[in-house]
C-alpha positions in Angstrom: 93.8 94.1 148.7 91.2 93.4 151.6 92.6 94.3 155.2 91.5 92.3 158.0 91.0 93.6 161.4 91.5 97.1 160.5 89.4 99.8 160.0 89.9 101.9 156.9 87.1 104.9 156.7 87.0 108.4 156.1 85.5 111.5 158.0 83.1 112.3 155.6 82.3 108.8 154.7 81.0 108.4 158.4 77.7 110.6 157.4 77.7 108.4 154.6 77.7 105.0 156.2 74.8 106.0 158.7 72.0 107.0 156.9 73.2 104.7 154.0 71.4 102.4 155.8 68.5 103.9 157.2 67.9 105.0 153.7 67.5 101.7 152.5 67.5 100.3 155.3 67.4 98.3 155.0 70.4 99.7 152.9 71.0 99.4 152.6 72.5 99.9 151.6 74.4 107.4 151.5 76.8 109.9 151.0 75.8 113.1 153.3 76.6 116.6 151.9 78.2 118.8 154.2 75.6 121.1 154.6 73.2 120.2 157.6 70.2 121.4 155.6 71.0 119.5 152.4 72.3 115.9 154.5 69.0 114.0 154.7 67.8 114.6 151.1 71.1 113.8 149.9 71.0 110.8 152.1 67.8 109.3 150.5 69.1 110.4 146.9 71.8 108.1 147.5 69.7 105.5 149.1 67.6 105.4 146.0 70.9 105.7 144.3 72.3 102.6 146.0 69.3 101.3 147.3 71.7 99.0 146.6 72.7 97.6 149.5 69.9 94.9 149.6 70.9 91.9 146.9 72.5 89.4 144.7 74.1 88.0 142.2 72.3 86.8 139.4 74.6 84.0 138.3 72.5 81.6 140.5 69.3 81.8 138.4 69.6 78.1 137.5 69.5 77.0 141.1 67.4 80.1 142.7 63.9 79.0 143.5 62.3 82.5 144.1 63.3 85.8 142.9 62.0 89.3 143.7 62.2 92.1 141.3 61.7 95.6 143.0 62.1 99.2 141.9 62.1 102.3 144.1 61.1 106.1 144.0 62.9 108.4 146.6 61.1 111.8 147.1 61.4 114.5 149.9 58.1 116.5 150.3 57.2 115.0 147.3 59.7 115.7 144.7 61.4 112.9 143.0 65.3 112.5 143.8 66.2 109.3 143.2 65.4 105.9 141.4 66.7 102.3 142.0 66.1 98.6 141.4 66.6 95.7 143.6 67.0 92.2 142.9 66.4 89.2 145.4 67.0 85.6 144.8 66.5 83.0 147.5 67.1 79.1 147.4 66.5 77.1 150.2 68.6 78.9 152.8 70.7 80.7 150.6 70.2 84.3 149.2 72.0 86.5 146.8 71.0 90.3 146.0 71.9 93.3 143.8 70.9 96.7 143.3 71.5 99.7 141.3 70.4 103.4 141.6 70.8 107.0 140.7 69.8 110.7 141.3 66.7 111.8 139.7 64.6 115.0 139.4 65.8 118.4 140.7 68.5 117.2 142.9 70.6 116.3 139.5 70.9 120.0 139.1 72.8 120.1 142.4 74.4 116.7 142.6 74.8 113.4 140.5 75.0 110.0 142.3 74.6 106.6 141.3 75.6 103.5 142.9 75.5 99.5 143.2 75.8 97.0 145.8 75.8 93.2 146.2 75.3 90.6 149.1 75.5 87.1 149.6 75.0 84.5 152.2 72.4 82.1 154.1 69.9 82.0 156.5 70.0 80.2 159.9 66.7 80.0 161.8 65.6 83.7 161.4 69.0 85.4 161.1 70.6 86.3 158.1 74.4 85.1 157.9 76.6 87.0 155.1 79.5 86.0 153.7 80.2 88.9 151.2 79.0 92.6 150.7 80.2 94.9 148.1 79.3 98.7 147.9 80.1 101.1 145.2 79.1 104.9 145.2 79.9 107.5 142.8 78.9 110.9 144.3 80.0 113.7 142.1 82.8 111.8 140.8 84.3 110.8 144.3 84.1 106.9 144.4 83.3 105.6 147.9 84.0 101.6 148.0 83.6 99.0 150.8 83.8 95.4 150.4 83.8 92.8 153.5 84.2 89.2 153.5 82.4 87.4 156.8 82.4 84.1 158.1 79.8 82.9 160.9 78.6 86.5 161.6 82.2 87.6 161.9 84.2 90.1 159.8 87.3 88.4 158.5 88.8 91.1 156.1 87.3 94.5 154.9 88.5 97.5 152.7 86.7 101.0 152.9 88.0 103.7 150.5 88.9 106.5 151.3 89.4 106.0 154.9 88.0 108.2 157.4 90.4 111.1 158.8 91.7 110.4 162.1 89.7 112.4 164.9 90.3 112.8 168.5 86.7 112.2 169.7 86.1 109.2 167.0 85.0 105.8 169.2 87.2 103.4 167.9 85.7 99.9 166.2 86.9 97.2 168.1 87.7 93.7 167.0 84.9 92.7 169.3 82.4 95.0 167.5 83.0 93.3 164.3 81.7 89.8 165.8 78.2 88.9 165.3 77.1 91.6 162.8 75.5 91.6 159.3 76.2 94.2 156.5 73.9 96.8 155.6 72.1 94.8 152.9 71.5 91.8 154.6 70.2 93.6 157.8 67.2 94.2 155.5 66.2 91.0 155.0 63.6 90.0 157.6 63.0 86.3 157.9 60.1 85.7 160.4 60.2 82.2 162.6 57.3 80.0 162.7 54.6 78.7 160.8 51.7 81.4 160.9 51.4 84.7 158.2 55.1 86.2 158.5 53.3 89.8 157.7 52.7 90.0 161.4 53.6 92.1 164.6 56.1 89.5 165.0 58.1 90.9 162.3 59.3 94.0 164.4 60.7 93.8 167.6 63.9 92.8 165.9 68.1 94.2 167.0 70.2 93.9 164.3 74.0 94.5 164.8 75.5 96.3 161.7 79.2 96.8 160.3 79.2 99.0 157.0 82.9 98.8 156.8 83.3 102.0 159.0 80.6 102.3 161.6 79.2 99.7 163.7 75.7 100.3 165.0 72.4 98.7 166.2 68.9 99.0 164.2 66.4 98.3 166.7 62.5 98.2 165.8 59.2 98.0 167.2 55.7 97.2 165.8 53.6 100.2 165.2 50.7 99.1 162.9 49.3 97.2 159.9 49.0 98.9 156.5 47.6 97.8 153.1 49.9 98.5 150.5 49.9 98.3 146.3 52.5 98.2 143.9 52.0 99.9 140.6 53.1 96.4 139.5 52.8 93.0 141.5 52.5 93.0 145.2 49.1 94.1 146.8 48.3 93.2 150.4 49.3 93.7 153.9 52.3 95.0 155.0 54.0 95.7 158.9 54.8 98.7 159.9 58.0 99.1 162.4 59.3 102.0 164.0 63.2 101.7 163.2 65.9 103.3 165.8 69.4 104.0 165.1 71.9 103.1 168.3 75.8 104.0 167.4 78.1 101.5 168.8 81.6 102.7 167.7 83.3 104.3 164.7 81.7 107.5 165.2 82.1 111.0 166.3 79.2 111.7 169.4 79.2 115.6 168.5 78.6 115.2 165.0 74.9 116.7 164.4 74.3 114.0 162.0 74.8 111.1 164.9 72.6 113.3 167.4 69.9 113.6 164.6 69.6 110.0 164.0 70.0 109.2 167.7 66.9 111.4 168.5 64.8 110.0 165.7 61.7 108.6 166.6 59.5 109.0 163.6 61.3 106.6 161.0 59.5 103.8 159.6 59.8 100.9 157.7 56.9 99.0 155.7 57.6 95.4 155.2 56.1 93.4 152.5 56.7 89.4 151.8 58.9 87.8 149.0 55.9 85.4 148.0 56.9 81.5 148.7 59.1 82.2 151.5 59.2 83.8 155.2 61.1 86.5 154.2 60.0 90.3 154.4 62.0 93.4 153.0 61.2 97.0 153.0 58.6 98.1 150.7 58.7 101.6 151.8 60.5 103.3 154.5 60.4 106.9 155.4 61.8 109.6 157.9 61.6 113.5 158.3 64.1 115.6 156.9 64.6 119.6 157.6 62.8 120.1 154.3 60.0 117.5 154.1 59.2 114.0 154.7 61.9 112.0 152.9 60.2 108.5 151.6 61.8 105.6 149.6 58.7 103.5 148.0 58.8 100.5 145.8 56.7 101.4 142.6 57.1 97.5 141.2 57.5 94.5 143.8 57.1 91.0 141.6 58.0 87.6 142.9 58.8 85.0 140.4 59.8 81.2 140.2 63.5 82.1 139.0 63.4 78.8 137.3 60.4 79.8 135.1 60.6 83.4 135.2 56.8 83.6 135.7 55.1 85.7 138.5 54.4 83.6 141.4 50.5 83.1 141.7 49.2 84.9 144.9 45.9 86.6 146.2 48.7 89.1 147.1 50.2 89.9 143.6 48.8 91.3 140.7 
């Protein structure tokens, strides 16, 4: 049963929930190991694992107009550690999404993780207005489960299991903190206002208020540069690169090393590419430095199609 107006997270889940978004997110939708040196790689693994947390329910295929099928690979210092897939469907102002992922390569020797997530909602102007969010991550047979129900940007009910262990230094999440927020998945859907090319500096300069079931934080971004990307299958063309910054609000312990690291981080980047036929951009690539090398989550497939016909959309930017 979902609990309304009551936060139910656990100690180690704090570390999971924060990077969980940075990894994807984005991402969205990440269990962090207790060792500091292992934390960032595992976050990306679970990110690829839960890359999840960007997406939707395929049962609405009949009404959906545009569908993105994307696949991602996560690496640290060039070594593969995870992979995932992500499906987003957009019909008029409605969106749904779903994702799955798992650890891969050398990381499976040390830890096994897999995850799935989904989100549903609508767009109002350039804002995503989610109505539901779910995330389940199995990390070495330890289940992390989050469910959130929202209305008009406000959290109505939520469940986070296992709960966080009480700590005197933890900044409590208030009812006000759960108003005017989005879930981690929906925060990665970047709808650019206007009528010009959405792949532009305007896609950056955002501030997104996120509640992940345990921690309330802001993600802010600024424009860095334009790049050209090419997936092994699907999109090739321009991407807008934004610097992304993490600002914790509540639900966290200020003295935690992972919090200090994320707050001080200035080299994290997200590369946004378009879902053809819409003004929505989503992450094509996400990168951040880790103690053992650069962590990267990057699309290998990024194919947009008409859900009604299941044929790829014809575009100069897809192949």
